[in-house]
C-alpha positions as a LaTeX table, in Angstrom:
\begin{tabular}{lrrr}
\hline
Residue & $x$ (\AA) & $y$ (\AA) & $z$ (\AA) \\
\hline
Met1 & 9.61 & $-30.37$ & $-4.55$ \\
Arg2 & 10.10 & $-30.22$ & $-8.32$ \\
Phe3 & 10.83 & $-26.80$ & $-9.85$ \\
Leu4 & 9.80 & $-25.88$ & $-13.36$ \\
Pro5 & 12.05 & $-23.74$ & $-15.56$ \\
Tyr6 & 12.02 & $-20.13$ & $-14.37$ \\
Pro7 & 9.95 & $-18.41$ & $-17.09$ \\
Phe8 & 7.12 & $-20.94$ & $-16.85$ \\
Leu9 & 7.07 & $-20.88$ & $-13.08$ \\
Ile10 & 6.57 & $-17.13$ & $-13.06$ \\
Leu11 & 3.59 & $-17.40$ & $-15.35$ \\
Ala12 & 2.00 & $-20.12$ & $-13.31$ \\
Thr13 & 2.30 & $-18.68$ & $-9.81$ \\
Ala14 & 3.16 & $-15.03$ & $-10.01$ \\
Cys15 & $-0.20$ & $-13.34$ & $-9.76$ \\
Val16 & $-3.50$ & $-14.96$ & $-8.92$ \\
Pro17 & $-6.56$ & $-12.98$ & $-10.01$ \\
Leu18 & $-9.49$ & $-13.14$ & $-7.67$ \\
Gly19 & $-12.40$ & $-15.17$ & $-8.90$ \\
Thr20 & $-10.22$ & $-17.12$ & $-11.38$ \\
Pro21 & $-9.01$ & $-20.68$ & $-10.74$ \\
Ile22 & $-5.31$ & $-21.52$ & $-10.90$ \\
Thr23 & $-3.49$ & $-24.86$ & $-11.08$ \\
Ser24 & $-0.91$ & $-26.59$ & $-9.15$ \\
Thr25 & 2.42 & $-26.40$ & $-10.99$ \\
Thr26 & 3.27 & $-30.01$ & $-10.11$ \\
Ala27 & 1.40 & $-33.27$ & $-10.29$ \\
Pro28 & $-0.13$ & $-34.40$ & $-6.97$ \\
Ala29 & 1.88 & $-36.90$ & $-4.99$ \\
Ala30 & 0.51 & $-40.40$ & $-4.68$ \\
Gly31 & $-2.21$ & $-40.63$ & $-2.06$ \\
Arg32 & $-2.62$ & $-36.84$ & $-1.81$ \\
Ala33 & $-5.88$ & $-35.01$ & $-2.35$ \\
Thr34 & $-6.13$ & $-33.26$ & $-5.67$ \\
Ala35 & $-8.69$ & $-30.72$ & $-4.53$ \\
Gly36 & $-7.52$ & $-27.12$ & $-4.45$ \\
Pro37 & $-6.21$ & $-24.56$ & $-6.94$ \\
Gln38 & $-6.88$ & $-25.34$ & $-10.60$ \\
Gln39 & $-5.25$ & $-24.04$ & $-13.79$ \\
Arg40 & $-5.87$ & $-20.62$ & $-15.33$ \\
Glu41 & $-4.38$ & $-18.32$ & $-17.92$ \\
Pro42 & $-1.79$ & $-16.07$ & $-16.22$ \\
Pro43 & $-1.81$ & $-12.26$ & $-16.48$ \\
Gln44 & 0.57 & $-10.80$ & $-19.02$ \\
Phe45 & 1.52 & $-7.41$ & $-17.48$ \\
Ala46 & 2.09 & $-6.03$ & $-20.98$ \\
Asp47 & 2.38 & $-2.37$ & $-19.96$ \\
Lys48 & 5.96 & $-1.72$ & $-18.80$ \\
Thr49 & 5.74 & 2.07 & $-19.00$ \\
Leu50 & 7.25 & 3.60 & $-15.88$ \\
Arg51 & 4.66 & 5.18 & $-13.62$ \\
Tyr52 & 5.66 & 7.70 & $-10.98$ \\
Ala53 & 3.56 & 5.93 & $-8.40$ \\
Asp54 & 3.45 & 2.73 & $-6.35$ \\
His55 & 3.19 & 0.12 & $-9.06$ \\
Ile56 & 4.19 & $-3.46$ & $-9.94$ \\
Tyr57 & 5.10 & $-4.20$ & $-13.57$ \\
Ser58 & 5.81 & $-7.94$ & $-13.37$ \\
Gly59 & 3.68 & $-10.85$ & $-12.22$ \\
Ala60 & 6.79 & $-12.38$ & $-10.65$ \\
Val61 & 7.08 & $-9.54$ & $-8.10$ \\
Gln62 & 5.16 & $-10.09$ & $-4.88$ \\
Ser63 & 4.98 & $-8.91$ & $-1.27$ \\
Val64 & 6.49 & $-5.43$ & $-1.68$ \\
Gln65 & 7.11 & $-3.40$ & 1.49 \\
Cys66 & 8.68 & 0.05 & 1.69 \\
Tyr67 & 9.22 & 1.50 & 5.16 \\
Val68 & 11.60 & 3.24 & 7.59 \\
Ala69 & 13.96 & 0.68 & 9.13 \\
Thr70 & 14.06 & 1.97 & 12.70 \\
Gly71 & 14.95 & $-1.40$ & 14.20 \\
Ala72 & 11.72 & $-1.53$ & 16.20 \\
Asn73 & 9.25 & $-4.40$ & 15.90 \\
Thr74 & 6.70 & $-1.99$ & 14.42 \\
Ala75 & 9.11 & $-0.51$ & 11.86 \\
Ile76 & 7.35 & $-2.30$ & 9.01 \\
Phe77 & 4.31 & $-0.05$ & 9.61 \\
Gln78 & 6.30 & 3.19 & 9.26 \\
Pro79 & 5.53 & 4.85 & 5.90 \\
Pro80 & 8.51 & 5.78 & 3.66 \\
Val81 & 8.71 & 9.35 & 5.00 \\
Val82 & 11.99 & 10.62 & 6.53 \\
Ala83 & 13.69 & 13.89 & 7.40 \\
Leu84 & 16.45 & 15.21 & 5.15 \\
Gly85 & 19.69 & 13.47 & 6.06 \\
Gln86 & 17.98 & 10.24 & 7.11 \\
Ser87 & 17.13 & 8.70 & 3.74 \\
Arg88 & 19.53 & 5.79 & 4.35 \\
Ser89 & 17.03 & 4.45 & 6.87 \\
Leu90 & 14.51 & 3.81 & 4.08 \\
Ala91 & 14.20 & 0.12 & 3.20 \\
Leu92 & 12.58 & $-1.72$ & 0.30 \\
Glu93 & 11.83 & $-5.45$ & 0.41 \\
Phe94 & 10.13 & $-7.68$ & $-2.14$ \\
Asp95 & 10.01 & $-11.22$ & $-3.53$ \\
Val96 & 10.66 & $-12.46$ & $-7.05$ \\
Leu97 & 8.96 & $-15.79$ & $-7.72$ \\
Gly98 & 11.03 & $-18.43$ & $-9.48$ \\
Asp99 & 14.00 & $-20.74$ & $-9.00$ \\
Gln100 & 16.64 & $-18.31$ & $-10.32$ \\
Ala101 & 17.63 & $-14.94$ & $-8.86$ \\
Pro102 & 17.65 & $-12.28$ & $-11.60$ \\
Arg103 & 20.19 & $-9.46$ & $-11.58$ \\
Leu104 & 18.39 & $-6.33$ & $-10.44$ \\
Thr105 & 19.32 & $-2.67$ & $-10.06$ \\
Ala106 & 17.58 & 0.33 & $-8.52$ \\
Lys107 & 17.55 & 4.06 & $-9.17$ \\
Leu108 & 15.91 & 7.20 & $-7.80$ \\
Val109 & 13.79 & 9.66 & $-9.77$ \\
His110 & 13.19 & 13.11 & $-8.31$ \\
Cys111 & 9.63 & 14.33 & $-8.88$ \\
Ser112 & 7.55 & 17.48 & $-8.55$ \\
Ala113 & 4.80 & 17.94 & $-5.99$ \\
Asn114 & 2.29 & 16.43 & $-8.46$ \\
Trp115 & 4.49 & 13.38 & $-9.11$ \\
Gln116 & 5.94 & 14.26 & $-12.48$ \\
Pro117 & 9.70 & 13.85 & $-13.09$ \\
Ser118 & 11.55 & 17.07 & $-12.31$ \\
Thr119 & 14.06 & 18.69 & $-14.65$ \\
Leu120 & 16.92 & 18.36 & $-12.16$ \\
Ile121 & 20.02 & 16.48 & $-13.24$ \\
Glu122 & 20.94 & 13.55 & $-11.01$ \\
Thr123 & 23.99 & 15.26 & $-9.47$ \\
Gln124 & 21.69 & 17.92 & $-8.05$ \\
Phe125 & 19.95 & 15.46 & $-5.75$ \\
Leu126 & 22.51 & 12.60 & $-5.47$ \\
Ser127 & 26.23 & 12.43 & $-4.66$ \\
Glu128 & 26.76 & 9.05 & $-6.31$ \\
Ile129 & 25.98 & 7.29 & $-9.57$ \\
Asn130 & 22.26 & 6.68 & $-9.82$ \\
Glu131 & 22.41 & 2.93 & $-10.35$ \\
Phe132 & 22.48 & 0.62 & $-7.38$ \\
Leu133 & 23.06 & $-3.12$ & $-7.81$ \\
Ile134 & 20.89 & $-5.12$ & $-5.41$ \\
Thr135 & 23.20 & $-7.66$ & $-3.77$ \\
Asp136 & 21.18 & $-8.44$ & $-0.62$ \\
Tyr137 & 18.92 & $-11.36$ & $-1.53$ \\
Arg138 & 18.07 & $-14.73$ & $-0.03$ \\
Val139 & 16.37 & $-17.84$ & $-1.31$ \\
Gly140 & 12.99 & $-18.71$ & 0.16 \\
Ile141 & 13.36 & $-21.87$ & 2.22 \\
Gly142 & 10.86 & $-24.50$ & 3.30 \\
Gly143 & 7.89 & $-23.48$ & 1.16 \\
Lys144 & 6.04 & $-24.93$ & $-1.81$ \\
Val145 & 6.33 & $-21.77$ & $-3.92$ \\
Pro146 & 9.97 & $-20.95$ & $-4.79$ \\
Tyr147 & 11.09 & $-17.33$ & $-4.60$ \\
Phe148 & 13.98 & $-15.01$ & $-3.81$ \\
His149 & 13.67 & $-12.26$ & $-1.22$ \\
Tyr150 & 15.42 & $-8.96$ & $-2.04$ \\
Arg151 & 16.24 & $-6.06$ & 0.26 \\
Leu152 & 17.97 & $-2.71$ & $-0.28$ \\
Gly153 & 18.41 & 0.63 & 1.43 \\
Ala154 & 18.10 & 4.09 & $-0.10$ \\
Pro155 & 21.09 & 6.39 & $-0.72$ \\
Asp156 & 21.61 & 9.84 & 0.78 \\
Val157 & 19.81 & 12.62 & $-1.07$ \\
Lys158 & 20.75 & 16.28 & $-1.14$ \\
Ile159 & 17.36 & 17.96 & $-1.21$ \\
Ser160 & 13.89 & 17.34 & 0.16 \\
Gly161 & 10.91 & 16.45 & $-1.97$ \\
Asn162 & 9.25 & 13.56 & $-3.76$ \\
Tyr163 & 11.23 & 10.59 & $-5.04$ \\
Val164 & 10.30 & 7.41 & $-6.88$ \\
Trp165 & 12.38 & 4.32 & $-6.20$ \\
Val166 & 12.53 & 2.15 & $-9.33$ \\
Val167 & 13.72 & $-1.47$ & $-9.46$ \\
Gln168 & 14.56 & $-2.78$ & $-12.92$ \\
Asp169 & 15.97 & $-5.91$ & $-14.51$ \\
Ala170 & 19.19 & $-6.33$ & $-16.47$ \\
Ala171 & 17.50 & $-4.99$ & $-19.62$ \\
Gly172 & 16.34 & $-1.82$ & $-17.85$ \\
Val173 & 12.68 & $-2.90$ & $-17.75$ \\
Pro174 & 10.96 & $-1.72$ & $-14.54$ \\
Leu175 & 9.73 & $-4.37$ & $-12.13$ \\
Leu176 & 8.34 & $-2.15$ & $-9.38$ \\
Ser177 & 8.27 & 1.47 & $-8.25$ \\
Arg178 & 7.65 & 3.03 & $-4.84$ \\
Arg179 & 7.10 & 6.62 & $-3.70$ \\
Leu180 & 9.40 & 8.12 & $-1.06$ \\
Leu181 & 9.10 & 11.40 & 0.84 \\
Val182 & 12.05 & 13.36 & 2.25 \\
Tyr183 & 11.08 & 16.46 & 4.24 \\
Glu184 & 12.67 & 19.34 & 6.12 \\
Asn185 & 10.99 & 21.40 & 8.83 \\
Gln186 & 11.30 & 24.91 & 7.43 \\
Val187 & 7.73 & 25.72 & 8.51 \\
Gln188 & 5.70 & 24.74 & 11.53 \\
Val189 & 2.62 & 22.62 & 10.83 \\
Ala190 & $-0.30$ & 22.39 & 13.28 \\
Leu191 & $-2.56$ & 19.48 & 12.28 \\
Gln192 & $-5.58$ & 18.72 & 14.47 \\
Gln193 & $-8.93$ & 16.98 & 14.33 \\
Gly194 & $-11.81$ & 19.33 & 13.59 \\
Leu195 & $-15.56$ & 18.95 & 13.80 \\
Ala196 & $-17.48$ & 18.03 & 10.66 \\
Leu197 & $-20.41$ & 20.40 & 10.35 \\
Gly198 & $-23.86$ & 19.32 & 9.23 \\
Gly199 & $-26.40$ & 16.61 & 10.03 \\
Gln200 & $-25.46$ & 12.95 & 9.76 \\
Gln201 & $-22.00$ & 13.74 & 8.39 \\
Arg202 & $-20.70$ & 14.48 & 11.87 \\
Phe203 & $-21.25$ & 10.80 & 12.72 \\
Thr204 & $-19.45$ & 9.44 & 9.64 \\
Leu205 & $-16.73$ & 11.96 & 8.69 \\
Gln206 & $-13.40$ & 12.92 & 10.20 \\
Gln207 & $-12.34$ & 16.49 & 9.50 \\
Leu208 & $-8.75$ & 17.72 & 9.74 \\
Asp209 & $-8.03$ & 21.41 & 10.32 \\
Phe210 & $-4.50$ & 22.73 & 10.04 \\
Gly211 & $-2.35$ & 25.81 & 9.96 \\
Ile212 & 1.12 & 26.61 & 8.60 \\
Ser213 & 3.37 & 29.10 & 10.35 \\
Tyr214 & 6.24 & 30.43 & 8.21 \\
Ala215 & 7.75 & 32.98 & 10.62 \\
Gly216 & 11.20 & 31.42 & 10.33 \\
Val217 & 11.47 & 31.39 & 6.53 \\
Asp218 & 10.85 & 33.86 & 3.72 \\
Leu219 & 8.16 & 32.60 & 1.36 \\
Val220 & 7.16 & 34.55 & $-1.74$ \\
Asn221 & 3.37 & 34.71 & $-2.17$ \\
Pro222 & 2.75 & 31.75 & 0.18 \\
Ala223 & $-1.03$ & 31.80 & $-0.24$ \\
Ala224 & $-0.63$ & 30.85 & $-3.91$ \\
Glu225 & 2.73 & 29.09 & $-4.03$ \\
Val226 & 2.49 & 26.79 & $-1.02$ \\
Gln227 & 0.96 & 23.43 & $-1.96$ \\
Val228 & $-0.45$ & 20.98 & 0.59 \\
Val229 & $-1.52$ & 17.34 & 0.39 \\
Leu230 & $-3.60$ & 15.67 & 3.11 \\
Arg231 & $-3.55$ & 11.87 & 3.37 \\
Gln232 & $-5.45$ & 9.22 & 5.31 \\
Asn233 & $-3.48$ & 6.17 & 6.48 \\
Phe234 & $-0.61$ & 7.21 & 4.16 \\
Arg235 & $-2.68$ & 6.41 & 1.07 \\
Trp236 & $-2.39$ & 8.22 & $-2.26$ \\
Asp237 & $-5.62$ & 7.01 & $-3.87$ \\
Asn238 & $-7.90$ & 9.24 & $-1.75$ \\
Ala239 & $-5.46$ & 12.04 & $-0.83$ \\
Lys240 & $-6.74$ & 15.64 & $-0.80$ \\
Tyr241 & $-5.00$ & 17.95 & $-3.31$ \\
Gly242 & $-5.48$ & 21.59 & $-4.25$ \\
Leu243 & $-6.43$ & 22.84 & $-0.78$ \\
Arg244 & $-6.05$ & 26.62 & $-0.49$ \\
Pro245 & $-5.89$ & 28.61 & 2.77 \\
Thr246 & $-9.18$ & 29.95 & 4.07 \\
Phe247 & $-7.40$ & 32.65 & 6.09 \\
Val248 & $-4.12$ & 34.40 & 5.28 \\
Arg249 & $-2.65$ & 36.16 & 8.30 \\
Asp250 & 0.20 & 38.22 & 6.88 \\
Ala251 & 1.02 & 39.95 & 10.15 \\
Glu252 & 1.40 & 36.62 & 11.93 \\
Arg253 & 2.97 & 34.94 & 8.87 \\
Arg254 & 0.46 & 32.12 & 9.05 \\
Leu255 & $-1.91$ & 30.25 & 6.75 \\
Asp256 & $-5.06$ & 28.65 & 8.18 \\
Tyr257 & $-7.05$ & 25.87 & 6.50 \\
Gln258 & $-10.52$ & 25.44 & 8.03 \\
Tyr259 & $-13.17$ & 24.42 & 5.53 \\
Phe260 & $-16.95$ & 24.20 & 5.82 \\
Asn261 & $-17.88$ & 22.07 & 2.80 \\
Tyr262 & $-15.96$ & 18.91 & 3.74 \\
Glu263 & $-12.97$ & 19.69 & 1.49 \\
Asn264 & $-10.66$ & 18.46 & 4.25 \\
Ala265 & $-12.89$ & 15.65 & 5.57 \\
Phe266 & $-12.56$ & 11.89 & 5.06 \\
Ser267 & $-14.97$ & 9.04 & 5.64 \\
Gly268 & $-13.92$ & 7.49 & 8.95 \\
Leu269 & $-14.89$ & 4.01 & 7.64 \\
Ser270 & $-14.58$ & 1.05 & 10.04 \\
Glu271 & $-11.58$ & $-0.71$ & 11.51 \\
Tyr272 & $-10.10$ & $-2.91$ & 8.81 \\
Arg273 & $-11.02$ & $-6.55$ & 8.40 \\
Phe274 & $-8.20$ & $-8.97$ & 9.07 \\
Phe275 & $-6.99$ & $-12.55$ & 8.76 \\
Asp276 & $-3.99$ & $-14.44$ & 10.10 \\
Thr277 & $-2.06$ & $-16.92$ & 7.93 \\
Arg278 & 1.16 & $-16.84$ & 9.94 \\
Ser279 & 0.66 & $-20.58$ & 10.34 \\
Leu280 & $-0.20$ & $-22.82$ & 7.41 \\
Gln281 & $-0.65$ & $-25.87$ & 9.63 \\
Val282 & $-3.21$ & $-24.50$ & 12.08 \\
Ala283 & $-6.06$ & $-22.16$ & 11.12 \\
Gly284 & $-5.49$ & $-18.64$ & 12.42 \\
Gln285 & $-8.00$ & $-15.87$ & 13.10 \\
Asn286 & $-10.72$ & $-15.57$ & 10.44 \\
Val287 & $-9.39$ & $-18.64$ & 8.61 \\
Leu288 & $-12.18$ & $-21.17$ & 8.07 \\
Arg289 & $-10.17$ & $-23.96$ & 6.51 \\
Leu290 & $-6.76$ & $-24.76$ & 5.08 \\
Asp291 & $-5.39$ & $-27.68$ & 3.11 \\
Pro292 & $-1.60$ & $-28.04$ & 3.44 \\
Arg293 & $-1.59$ & $-30.90$ & 0.91 \\
Thr294 & $-2.20$ & $-28.63$ & $-2.08$ \\
Arg295 & 0.46 & $-26.68$ & $-3.95$ \\
Pro296 & 0.27 & $-23.85$ & $-3.02$ \\
Val297 & $-1.48$ & $-24.37$ & 0.31 \\
Ala298 & $-5.21$ & $-23.59$ & $-0.04$ \\
Val299 & $-6.67$ & $-21.24$ & 2.58 \\
Gly300 & $-10.35$ & $-20.38$ & 2.87 \\
Leu301 & $-11.33$ & $-17.32$ & 4.91 \\
Val302 & $-14.47$ & $-17.01$ & 7.01 \\
Pro303 & $-17.24$ & $-15.52$ & 4.81 \\
Glu304 & $-17.69$ & $-11.84$ & 5.63 \\
Ala305 & $-20.83$ & $-9.71$ & 5.66 \\
Thr306 & $-21.58$ & $-6.05$ & 5.01 \\
Arg307 & $-20.95$ & $-3.63$ & 7.88 \\
Ala308 & $-22.94$ & $-0.75$ & 6.41 \\
Gly309 & $-25.63$ & 0.34 & 8.84 \\
Val310 & $-24.02$ & $-1.56$ & 11.71 \\
Gly311 & $-22.80$ & 0.21 & 14.84 \\
Tyr312 & $-19.11$ & 0.92 & 15.35 \\
Phe313 & $-17.05$ & $-1.98$ & 16.73 \\
Gln314 & $-13.68$ & $-1.20$ & 18.28 \\
Tyr315 & $-10.56$ & $-3.34$ & 17.96 \\
Val316 & $-6.91$ & $-2.71$ & 17.12 \\
Asp317 & $-5.98$ & $-2.89$ & 13.44 \\
Thr318 & $-2.95$ & $-1.92$ & 11.34 \\
Asn319 & $-4.81$ & 0.62 & 9.18 \\
Gly320 & $-4.85$ & $-1.53$ & 6.08 \\
Arg321 & $-1.26$ & $-2.75$ & 6.18 \\
Arg322 & 0.22 & $-6.23$ & 6.61 \\
Val323 & 3.24 & $-8.01$ & 8.06 \\
Phe324 & 4.89 & $-11.22$ & 6.82 \\
Glu325 & 5.75 & $-13.92$ & 9.34 \\
Ser326 & 6.01 & $-17.70$ & 9.60 \\
Arg327 & 5.17 & $-19.29$ & 12.93 \\
Glu328 & 6.54 & $-22.62$ & 11.76 \\
Tyr329 & 10.00 & $-21.45$ & 10.70 \\
Gly330 & 10.47 & $-17.96$ & 12.13 \\
Asn331 & 11.69 & $-15.29$ & 9.69 \\
Gly332 & 8.83 & $-14.45$ & 7.36 \\
Ala333 & 11.07 & $-12.70$ & 4.83 \\
Ser334 & 12.71 & $-15.90$ & 3.56 \\
Asn335 & 10.86 & $-18.65$ & 5.46 \\
Gly336 & 7.29 & $-17.59$ & 4.76 \\
Asp337 & 5.45 & $-19.70$ & 2.19 \\
Tyr338 & 2.74 & $-18.54$ & $-0.22$ \\
Ala339 & $-0.89$ & $-19.63$ & 0.02 \\
Asp340 & $-3.87$ & $-19.45$ & $-2.29$ \\
Val341 & $-6.23$ & $-17.39$ & $-0.11$ \\
Ala342 & $-9.95$ & $-17.51$ & $-0.92$ \\
Phe343 & $-12.15$ & $-14.52$ & 0.02 \\
Ala344 & $-15.92$ & $-14.64$ & 0.47 \\
Leu345 & $-18.41$ & $-11.81$ & 1.02 \\
Arg346 & $-22.14$ & $-12.31$ & 1.58 \\
Ala347 & $-24.42$ & $-9.96$ & $-0.36$ \\
Asp348 & $-28.16$ & $-10.31$ & $-0.88$ \\
Gln349 & $-27.87$ & $-8.53$ & $-4.21$ \\
Pro350 & $-25.08$ & $-7.36$ & $-6.52$ \\
Ala351 & $-23.41$ & $-4.06$ & $-5.66$ \\
Pro352 & $-23.83$ & $-1.07$ & $-8.02$ \\
Gly353 & $-20.37$ & $-1.72$ & $-9.44$ \\
Pro354 & $-17.52$ & $-4.26$ & $-9.49$ \\
Val355 & $-16.32$ & $-5.34$ & $-6.04$ \\
Tyr356 & $-12.64$ & $-5.61$ & $-5.05$ \\
Val357 & $-10.44$ & $-6.47$ & $-2.12$ \\
Leu358 & $-8.55$ & $-3.30$ & $-1.16$ \\
Gly359 & $-5.61$ & $-2.54$ & 1.12 \\
Ala360 & $-1.84$ & $-2.43$ & 1.22 \\
Leu361 & $-1.91$ & $-5.92$ & $-0.34$ \\
Thr362 & $-3.31$ & $-4.28$ & $-3.51$ \\
Asp363 & $-1.20$ & $-1.08$ & $-3.28$ \\
Trp364 & $-4.53$ & 0.65 & $-2.50$ \\
Gln365 & $-5.56$ & 0.11 & $-6.11$ \\
Leu366 & $-8.59$ & $-1.60$ & $-7.66$ \\
Lys367 & $-6.65$ & $-4.33$ & $-9.44$ \\
Asp368 & $-8.23$ & $-6.88$ & $-11.72$ \\
Glu369 & $-6.34$ & $-9.61$ & $-9.84$ \\
Tyr370 & $-8.36$ & $-8.73$ & $-6.72$ \\
Arg371 & $-11.80$ & $-8.43$ & $-8.26$ \\
Leu372 & $-14.53$ & $-10.64$ & $-6.79$ \\
Ala373 & $-17.16$ & $-12.55$ & $-8.77$ \\
Tyr374 & $-20.81$ & $-12.64$ & $-7.69$ \\
Asp375 & $-22.85$ & $-15.86$ & $-7.56$ \\
Ala376 & $-26.57$ & $-15.07$ & $-7.50$ \\
Ala377 & $-27.44$ & $-18.62$ & $-6.37$ \\
Thr378 & $-25.34$ & $-18.49$ & $-3.20$ \\
His379 & $-25.47$ & $-14.68$ & $-2.72$ \\
Leu380 & $-21.70$ & $-14.64$ & $-2.39$ \\
Tyr381 & $-18.86$ & $-12.61$ & $-3.83$ \\
Thr382 & $-15.84$ & $-14.90$ & $-4.07$ \\
Gly383 & $-12.28$ & $-14.88$ & $-5.33$ \\
His384 & $-8.76$ & $-15.74$ & $-4.32$ \\
Ala385 & $-5.18$ & $-14.47$ & $-4.45$ \\
Leu386 & $-1.66$ & $-15.76$ & $-3.96$ \\
Leu387 & $-0.45$ & $-14.20$ & $-0.70$ \\
Lys388 & 2.59 & $-14.69$ & 1.51 \\
Gln389 & 2.22 & $-15.95$ & 5.06 \\
Gly390 & 1.40 & $-13.16$ & 7.46 \\
Tyr391 & $-1.17$ & $-10.98$ & 9.18 \\
Tyr392 & $-3.30$ & $-8.91$ & 6.77 \\
Asn393 & $-5.70$ & $-5.97$ & 6.96 \\
Tyr394 & $-8.11$ & $-5.29$ & 4.10 \\
Asp395 & $-11.60$ & $-4.15$ & 3.22 \\
Phe396 & $-14.08$ & $-4.46$ & 0.36 \\
Ala397 & $-14.62$ & $-1.63$ & $-2.11$ \\
Val398 & $-17.05$ & $-0.95$ & $-4.96$ \\
Arg399 & $-15.68$ & 0.70 & $-8.08$ \\
Arg400 & $-17.52$ & 3.92 & $-8.89$ \\
Pro401 & $-18.15$ & 5.01 & $-12.51$ \\
Asp402 & $-15.22$ & 7.45 & $-12.24$ \\
Gly403 & $-12.87$ & 4.63 & $-11.25$ \\
Thr404 & $-12.50$ & 5.55 & $-7.58$ \\
Ala405 & $-13.13$ & 3.20 & $-4.67$ \\
Asp406 & $-16.31$ & 3.39 & $-2.58$ \\
Glu407 & $-15.44$ & 1.65 & 0.68 \\
Thr408 & $-18.52$ & 2.82 & 2.57 \\
Tyr409 & $-20.90$ & 0.56 & 0.62 \\
Phe410 & $-19.78$ & $-2.57$ & 2.48 \\
Glu411 & $-17.76$ & $-1.07$ & 5.34 \\
Gly412 & $-19.94$ & 1.77 & 6.60 \\
Ser413 & $-18.35$ & 4.84 & 8.20 \\
His414 & $-17.91$ & 6.08 & 11.77 \\
Tyr415 & $-16.26$ & 9.12 & 13.27 \\
Glu416 & $-14.99$ & 6.91 & 16.15 \\
Thr417 & $-12.71$ & 4.85 & 13.89 \\
Glu418 & $-8.97$ & 5.09 & 14.52 \\
Asn419 & $-7.13$ & 6.48 & 11.50 \\
Gln420 & $-3.76$ & 8.09 & 10.84 \\
Tyr421 & $-3.42$ & 11.33 & 8.87 \\
Asp422 & $-0.46$ & 13.29 & 7.62 \\
Leu423 & 0.02 & 16.66 & 5.93 \\
Leu424 & 2.65 & 17.43 & 3.28 \\
Val425 & 3.69 & 21.05 & 2.63 \\
Tyr426 & 5.50 & 21.87 & $-0.65$ \\
Tyr427 & 7.13 & 25.07 & $-1.88$ \\
Arg428 & 9.25 & 25.91 & $-4.93$ \\
Pro429 & 11.63 & 28.84 & $-4.25$ \\
Pro430 & 11.74 & 31.44 & $-7.03$ \\
Gly431 & 14.28 & 30.66 & $-9.73$ \\
Thr432 & 14.57 & 26.96 & $-8.82$ \\
Arg433 & 13.30 & 23.81 & $-10.51$ \\
Ala434 & 12.43 & 21.66 & $-7.50$ \\
Asp435 & 9.38 & 21.44 & $-5.27$ \\
Leu436 & 10.77 & 21.13 & $-1.76$ \\
Leu437 & 8.87 & 19.35 & 0.99 \\
Ile438 & 9.29 & 22.07 & 3.62 \\
Gly439 & 6.89 & 20.75 & 6.26 \\
Tyr440 & 5.44 & 17.48 & 7.47 \\
Gln441 & 3.15 & 16.49 & 10.32 \\
Ala442 & 1.32 & 13.25 & 11.22 \\
Leu443 & $-1.68$ & 12.79 & 13.52 \\
Asp444 & $-3.37$ & 9.72 & 14.97 \\
Val445 & $-7.12$ & 10.34 & 15.27 \\
Asn446 & $-8.89$ & 8.32 & 17.98 \\
Gly447 & $-5.59$ & 6.69 & 18.88 \\
Arg448 & $-5.70$ & 3.85 & 21.38 \\
Pro449 & $-3.70$ & 4.16 & 24.64 \\
\hline
\end{tabular}
């Protein structure tokens, strides 16, 4: 394998927009097929302004995972949510493409309930200097795309609330940011599945009713000062904000949230689509073809079709997330290679807006790199992306005029779908400057035994 100088390699392989051809970074070996990825202009990632959200600021950064390192095989699927005093169990892993390992540091930013930086000084939420040199990194071995795999753990924090974990280079330029939640159980949260009222909605929506009991803590004007956020599958893009209690029971010191206009209801959608690239020598599930002779390896997925109007089909998914693994060499963190994965979606006519691949692989964002292009002659949406070996969940979404994702257009929606929900309860004590996360509860709707 011949490596190009680091800056050029990043530009050539870092981020592969869907629907845009890329090129191999090396000339084909004698006797090898030249079919496969072709050259393209790389993305520039010009905007380096820090965002207090899950975001990637460099095309060299790939395969970011933030989770609770419990030691279990399923730990990678645990969202970055921990109780106060357990923040050291939070882990962040990511790759930096290239043949040199840059010097990287990390820091924490404490935020308000609406994800704006708080006015606290760092010593109010940390007991150590807020700059952490990342020393745990390994070179990727055995693949065609060179990279370094980084890993770090979070420090202890003093107070509950919202945090943003920022990784930056030696010049202080951010490379990636991830949201973290640290909670304490000052209140009791009762989250349960409700019944969506109305005609056809009861077959497509999942409603969550909940109550907050604050008998063990003194809250000033809780009906107005308590803030709640309701999430589906630990996503932020479609989270419910601004929910106010429908019943305030002062005598029982309890707030009830039971709505009748779908304020606390989500589209159940369908179980997520999936593909398996844990092997790049043998085609896995939903892989139609692969060519290990190309650089990177070219993978073509089975063309998909719309699921709108189709009955519910049950199978186990990972609720939009993914796991990295190499069946050839074992450890996916440093032995997994990258592949140029081609997506295809059949559609008789163009959708009412741009179509994207959506999931944890896109940070639940409608990114230009994952936009599909429509071919009227073949009635196909197609595109491709540079993805690490592993098992992936995803779906297809149409961008609405307001910029939000419409997943029901191609995926349909069913109340039988298995989804995970969680509720966040915030409160700012009088005279303080921090929104504390005083309650947390998660619920698996239609969970499988």
